C-alpha positions in Angstrom: 136.1 72.2 101.1 135.9 75.1 104.0 139.2 76.2 104.8 136.8 75.4 108.7 136.5 71.9 107.9 136.3 70.5 110.5 136.8 72.7 113.4 132.9 72.2 113.7 132.3 68.6 114.1 130.5 67.0 117.2 130.0 71.4 118.7 127.0 72.9 120.5 126.1 75.7 118.6 123.3 78.3 119.4 122.2 80.4 117.1 119.5 83.5 118.0 117.5 84.7 115.5 118.6 82.0 114.0 115.0 81.3 111.3 116.2 83.5 109.0 118.8 85.8 107.2 122.6 85.5 108.4 120.9 83.3 111.4 120.0 81.1 109.1 123.1 80.6 107.1 125.2 80.1 110.1 122.6 77.3 110.9 122.2 75.5 107.8 126.3 75.9 107.3 126.9 74.2 110.7 124.6 71.8 110.5 126.0 70.4 107.8 129.5 70.7 109.4 128.0 68.0 111.8 127.7 70.9 114.6 123.9 70.8 116.4 122.7 73.3 116.3 119.6 75.4 118.4 117.6 77.4 116.3 116.6 80.3 118.8 114.1 82.7 117.5 110.8 84.9 118.9 109.1 83.6 115.8 109.1 79.4 117.0 107.0 78.3 114.2 110.0 79.8 111.4 112.4 77.9 113.4 110.7 74.5 114.4 110.8 74.4 110.1 114.1 75.2 109.5 114.2 72.6 112.6 113.0 70.2 110.1 114.2 70.7 107.3 117.8 70.1 108.4 116.8 66.7 110.2 115.2 65.6 107.0 118.8 65.9 105.8 120.3 63.8 108.6 121.6 66.8 110.5 121.2 67.7 114.1 119.3 70.6 114.8 116.0 71.5 117.1 114.5 75.2 117.7 114.0 76.7 121.2 112.4 80.0 121.1 113.4 83.6 123.2 113.2 86.5 123.0 116.3 88.5 123.5 115.2 91.8 125.7 114.0 89.2 128.6 117.8 88.2 130.1 114.4 85.5 131.3 114.0 84.1 129.1 118.4 83.7 127.7 118.8 82.2 130.7 116.0 79.9 129.8 117.4 79.1 126.5 120.3 78.3 127.6 119.4 76.2 130.9 117.2 74.1 128.0 120.3 73.7 125.4 123.1 73.2 128.8 120.4 70.5 130.4 119.9 68.0 127.4 123.5 68.7 126.1 125.2 69.3 128.5 127.4 72.3 128.1 127.2 74.8 124.6 130.7 75.2 122.4 129.2 78.4 120.1 126.8 81.2 121.4 126.5 83.1 118.0 124.3 86.4 119.5 123.3 87.2 116.0 119.3 88.7 116.7 118.3 92.0 115.2 116.9 94.7 113.6 117.6 97.6 111.5 116.2 101.0 111.4 116.7 104.5 109.5 116.4 108.0 108.5 117.8 111.2 110.1 118.4 111.8 113.4 115.9 114.3 113.7 112.8 111.7 112.5 113.4 109.1 114.9 111.5 108.5 117.5 112.3 107.3 121.1 110.5 104.4 121.1 113.0 103.5 117.4 116.5 104.6 119.8 114.4 101.7 122.7 114.2 99.4 120.7 117.2 98.9 118.7 119.1 99.2 121.5 117.0 96.8 123.4 117.6 94.0 120.9 120.4 94.3 119.3 122.9 95.2 122.3 120.9 94.2 125.2 119.5 91.2 123.1 123.1 90.3 122.1 124.5 91.2 126.0 121.7 89.1 128.1 122.7 86.4 125.4 126.7 87.3 126.1 126.0 86.9 130.1 124.4 84.1 130.0 126.1 82.0 128.1 129.6 83.3 130.1 128.3 82.2 133.0 128.1 78.2 131.7 131.2 78.5 129.2 133.3 79.5 132.7 131.6 76.4 134.7 132.8 74.4 131.8 136.0 76.6 131.8 135.4 76.1 127.9 133.4 78.1 124.5 133.4 81.1 122.5 130.7 83.5 121.7 129.8 85.4 118.9 128.8 88.4 118.2 127.2 89.8 115.2 128.0 93.6 115.1 128.3 95.1 111.9 130.7 97.8 110.0 128.8 100.2 111.4 130.4 98.7 114.8 134.0 100.3 114.0 133.1 103.8 112.9 130.7 106.2 112.4 127.1 106.4 110.1 124.9 109.0 109.5 121.2 108.1 108.9 121.6 105.2 110.7 122.3 106.4 114.1 120.7 104.4 116.4 121.7 100.6 115.1 125.2 102.6 114.7 124.9 103.4 118.5 123.9 100.0 119.7 126.7 98.2 117.5 129.1 100.5 119.1 127.7 99.4 122.4 128.6 95.9 121.1 131.8 95.7 120.3 132.9 97.7 123.9 131.7 95.5 125.6 133.2 92.7 123.5 135.7 94.0 124.0 135.7 94.8 127.1 135.1 91.3 127.8 138.0 89.9 126.8 140.7 89.8 129.2 139.1 88.4 131.9 138.1 85.8 130.1 141.3 84.9 128.8 142.0 82.8 132.0 139.0 80.9 131.5 139.5 79.3 128.9 136.9 81.6 127.1 137.0 83.6 123.5 135.4 86.1 121.8 134.5 86.8 117.8 133.2 90.3 117.0 132.1 89.9 113.5 131.3 92.8 111.3 130.5 92.5 107.8 129.3 95.3 105.6 126.2 94.9 103.7 124.0 91.3 103.1 122.0 90.8 101.3 118.6 90.4 103.5 115.8 91.3 104.6 117.1 93.3 107.1 116.4 96.4 104.7 112.3 95.5 104.3 111.8 94.7 108.5 113.4 97.6 109.0 111.9 100.8 110.7 112.1 103.8 108.9 112.0 107.2 109.4 110.8 111.0 108.2 110.5 110.3 103.9 113.5 107.6 104.1 111.6 103.8 103.4 113.2 100.5 102.7 113.3 101.4 98.7 116.0 104.3 99.4 117.3 103.2 102.2 118.8 100.3 99.6 119.2 102.6 97.5 121.2 104.7 99.2 124.0 101.9 99.6 126.9 103.2 97.9 128.4 99.3 97.6 127.9 96.1 96.4 125.5 93.6 98.4 127.2 90.9 99.1 124.9 87.3 99.5 124.7 84.6 102.4 127.0 82.1 101.8 129.5 84.2 101.3 129.1 86.8 105.0 128.4 82.9 106.3 132.2 81.2 105.1 134.2 84.3 105.9 131.8 84.4 109.8 133.1 81.1 110.4 136.3 81.3 109.2 137.0 83.8 111.3 135.4 82.0 114.3 136.9 79.1 113.4 140.3 80.9 113.8 139.7 82.8 117.0 139.7 85.8 115.5 138.7 89.0 117.5 137.8 91.4 114.6 136.6 90.0 112.0 135.8 92.7 109.1 134.9 91.8 105.7 134.8 92.2 103.1 137.7 94.6 101.7 135.7 98.0 101.7 135.0 97.7 105.1 139.2 96.7 106.2 139.9 99.8 104.4 137.1 101.8 105.8 137.9 100.6 109.0 141.4 101.4 108.6 141.1 105.3 107.5 138.8 105.9 110.1 141.4 104.6 112.6 144.3 107.2 110.7 142.3 109.4 110.0 139.1 110.2 112.2 138.0 112.9 110.4 138.0 112.8 107.1 136.3 109.7 107.3 133.4 111.9 108.5 134.1 114.8 105.9 133.7 111.9 103.3 130.6 111.1 105.0 129.7 114.5 104.9 130.0 115.0 101.4 127.7 111.9 100.7 125.1 113.1 103.1 124.9 116.2 101.3 124.7 114.1 98.0 121.8 112.4 99.0 119.8 114.8 100.0 120.3 116.3 96.5 119.8 113.4 94.9 116.5 112.0 97.0 115.3 114.9 98.0 115.4 114.0 101.7 113.5 116.5 103.8 116.4 119.0 106.5 113.2 121.4 108.4 113.2 119.8 112.0 110.7 118.6 113.5 
């Protein structure tokens, strides 16, 4: 039995990007725990298929379309859920995409798209849910960041910029939210074994297979990431970095940013030799 058993029963939760990856895992576990889950995704057929699976297993779930890059779509999602259920207890801003490659090879369009989905999309979800939670004077917003919300990472500049922005957004709202009885949690996982890499956008010589090969850490599975996420949410943690290597690197960065930058510079030199990545400017 999980250490958050009973915490989510009877609650209403929205999960953006809920049809796949970590979002799907969160929907499945929340529904198992007795939460009414709204699977919000731009890929509506996939969201509907998951909702049917959960309903067939006697879970409470339904699917709604959302384009997190369109604030009107996000507002409509919140309005539909409130109309049907009267409130929102949890808003999981999970939808996101990956992008990689040396900065010189990243297109302006990729920068725009990554920030539009990973930062602005989560910002719109946060704002729409926050306004509703002010009216009901309760609720928790859960922003799915990354270990790269807390520290730098070469070869992922657009992604890191968006996730750093999400950390700033979440932490800056908290002092205001306290007066309204609203909690905010920033989830900062390491590398999770999902389709994020395979569906990502890459520049230069980098591709999805090489991006995975460059990761120096063991991937965690989705159930483990779901467990750590919900444990942090139930405890109302402000920041939840996991697994252990993320916490170690976070503390290293806080104590000596120069040391972590030096180590990453060494890693880049090693990877350039190993993967023969071109460093010639375009």
